[in-house]
N, C-alpha and C positions, 0 to 999 in steps of 0.2 A: 957385664950383663950376667954371665954364668955364675960369678961370685954372688951377685945380688940374688939370683934365683935360689942358689944353695942356701944362703942366709935366711931367705924367706921360708924355705922348706923346713929348716931347722927350727925356726920360731914357731911354725905351724905345728910341727910334731911335739915340741916342748909344751905348747899351749894345750894341745889335745891331751897329753899325758897328765898335766897338772889338773885339768878340769874333768878328767874321766873318772870321777869318784862317785860314791853313792850320794848323789845330789839330785835336785829337781830338774837339772838340765839333762840328765842322762837316764833317769828312771821315771816311769809313769805308771799309773794304775790303769788296769783294764777299763774300758769305757763303760758307762752306765748301760748303754743299749744292749750289750752282750752279756750282762751279768747272769741271766737265767741259764746260759750255756754252761756255767760252772757251779750250778746249784743242784744238790741232791738231798732230798728229805730235809734233815735239820742242819745241813752244813753247806755254807757258801764259801767258795774260794774266789778271791780277787787276784788274778795273776798280776805280777809286777814285770813290766817289760823294760829292757835295756836298749839304748841306742847303739849305733855302730862305734862311737868313740869309746864307750864303756867296754864293748866286746873286744875291740882292738887292744885296749890297755891290758886286759886280763887274759888274752888268748894263750899266752905262754905259761900260764899257771901250771904247777905240777899236776901230774896225773895221780891224784890221791886214791889210795885204796881205802875202802870203808872198814870200820871195825868188824862188821859182820863178815865180810869177805876174808879179812885177815885171820879171824878166829876159825872160820871154816877151813881155810887152807893152811892153818898152823904157822902163820907168819908172825904171830905175836904171842907172847907169854904173859898171862895175867895171873898174879898170885897174891896170897895174903901178905901183908906187910910183916916184916920180921918181928916187930914189937907188938903185933896183934891189935893194931889200931883199927877200930871199926870204920873210920872215915878216911882211911888211906890204903891204897893197894900199890903193889909194885906192877909196873907194866914195862915190857921190853920188846922192841921191834927186832926180831931175829932174821929179818929178810932185807932185801935190797929195795923194797918199796917204801914210799912215804905214806904213812897211815894217818887218816883223819878220824879223830874220835869226837863225838858230839855229846854235849851235856844232855842227860836224859836217857842215854843208851843204857840198857840193863844187861849185865853179865851174870850167869848163873854158875854156882859152885861155891868153893871155899867154905867158910863157916856160915855165911849168909849171902844171899843174892844181893848185889849192889847195883846202884845206879850212878853213872858218871855225873859229877857235879860241875864240870867245866869243859869247854871245848879245848882240844889238845891236838897238836901235830907231833907225831912221833917219826923222827927221821931214821933213815936206814942204819941198821946195826947200832941202835941207840944206847945199849946198855940198860940197866934197870933205872927206871924213873918213878918218882912218886906220882900217884894219880889220886886226886880228891874225889871221894865218892860218898853216897848216902846209902844206908841200909834200906832195902825194900822187902825184907823178910823178917818181921819183928820177932817171931817165935823160935828162932834157931840160932845157936851159937856153938856149933860143932861141925867139924869137917865131914863132908859126905864122902862117897866112894872115890872121888877125885882128889882127896886130901886137901891141900891148900890151893889147888889150881882152879881156875875158872875156864871151863872148856865149852860151855854152851852160851849162845847168844839169844836173848829174848826179843827185844825190839827197842824202839824209843818209847819211853813211858807215856802215859796219857798226859794231856796238856797241863792239867792242874798239878799233877805230881811233878812235872818238869818245873813248873812255876814255883812250887814250894821249895825246890832245891836251888834254883838259880836266882830267884828274886828274894824270897823269904830267908833262904839259907838256914832252914830249921829242920833238924832231924825229926822232931816231934810232929811238925806239920806234914812232913813227907809220909810218916807212918799213918797219920790221920787221913790223908788223901788216898793212900794205898787202900786203907780199910774201907773208905767210902766207895771206891771203884769196885773192889771185890765183892762187897756186900750187895751193892746195887745190881750186880750181874750174877748173883748166886754162885760165886766162885770162891767161897770160903775154904780155907785149909787150916790145919793145926798150927802151921808156922806163919800164916798170914802173908804169904809171898805174892807179890804183884803178878808174877808169872802164872799164877793160877787162873788168870783171865783166859788163858788158852783152853781151859777146861770148860768154859761157858760156850755150849753149842749155839745158843741164840746170838751171843755177841759175835762169835766167829763167823756165823752166817751173814750177819748184817755188815760186818767189816768187809767181807768179800764183796758184797754188793756196792759199798762205797768205793772200794779200791777199783773195781771193774769200771765203775762210772767215771771216776776222775782221771784214771791213768790214760784213758783214750783221748782226753780232752786237753791235756797240758803238755805231756812229755814230748810230743812231736813238734811243738812250736818253739823254735830254737832261740827266739829273743826273750823268752821267759826265764827269769833268774830267781824267782821266788813267788811267794803268795802271802796274802793276808787272809786269815781264816775267821769266819763269823758264824755264830750259832745263836738262835733266839735274838735277844736284844743286846748281845755282847760281842765285842771283838775279842776272839780267843788269843790271837797273837800273830806274829809275822816272822817269816824265815826268808832270808835273802842270801844268795851265794855269788861268788865272783864270776862264775860261768854257768851256762846252761848245763854243761856236762856234769859239774859238781852237784848242781841242784837235782838233776835227773837221778844221780846215784843215790841220793837220800830221800827222794820223793815218796817212794812207797812207805818208808818208815814214818814220814811226816803225815801221810794220809792216815796211818794207823793211830798216830797220836791224836790228831785233831778229830778223827771220826769216832774214836773211843769216847772222847769228851762229848761230842754231839749226840751219840747214841745213849750214853749214860745219863747225861744231865741236860741235853739241849732241847730246844723248842724250835718251832718254825721261825725261819729267818725274818727279822724285823728290825734291821739296822739301816738307816738312810745311807745312800751312797756317799753323800757329802761327809758324813762322820768317818767313813772308812778312808776317804781321800785325806781328810784332815789328820787322821792317825798316821798315814804314810808321811805326810809333810812334816809331822812332828819329829820324825826320824831323820829325814833327808834335807829338811829345810834350813838347818843351822849347823853348818859343817864345823864351826869353831867349838861347839859344845856337844857335837854328835857322840863322840866316844864315851864321855861321861854319862850322857843320857841313856845310851844303850846299856852300859854297865849297871846303871841304877835300876833298869827294868828288864834285864835279860843277860845275854852273853855276847861277847865280841871275840872273834878269832882272827888273828893276823899271822901271815907268813912273811916275815921280814916287815916291810912297811905297808904291805898291801892287805886290805881286809878280805878275808876269805868267806866268812860266815857272820851274819848278823841275825840274832834271834831276840825278839822282844815279846812281852806279854802285857 
């Protein structure tokens, strides 16, 4: 009898692990009835909630350090590539942490400010690794006072700039979207850097309002592992993480990205709930083709065999 119970437990655990993926059995969209709770001005978030099987499967994921924290605490070195390649940097983890880098994050310095082009996990004492990037400062190609190093962190870029890099994979389109964002927010500079958005007092003030509103409503709910963002009549995109903790660490940056888009180009939210749910089902409904679909429309980060971050546009 004891042997039979043990075998049944093993089967149950194995089945739970196999099925605890990013699928319709484990993830669900926030209900229609509570959607107004997550809406502010031109931006609507639809939280994505995970069940206990999903949480159990991912609970031992690494405690990742964000790129922002790693740069602030000098745990990572980001430098120009030796051959002077615009679209490649050197990155080195000089700490004992595991660092998670997300596509769209912007580092300042070197010969031009750059935006990361791919999700990337940097393991402890990694040595120098190539990192794919796009330029987000069109008018400069000379080292600043920091030489070839990147010592400052900006944020995750606005949504359309991220999309130009991860989906379109076009440097020209990245520059075009950077220019649109800075011009619309009266943040023009001689070098055309995306980081000039920090100089826009009106944008900064509105971003704070959005951040204050959304942070109170999502980060305390521990079964939320991601969001779908909507503005006007468009679905801006989706970000999902393996755990609530990882999601929470990147949440403020994602608010900045989606809110910048909503403030700069957005309109009053006018997307039917059914369309948003259908969008989520298009990601989680077909596990056999899921990875290719994500890569065609965004980025997928894996640590070993487990998916850590999904971002689609």
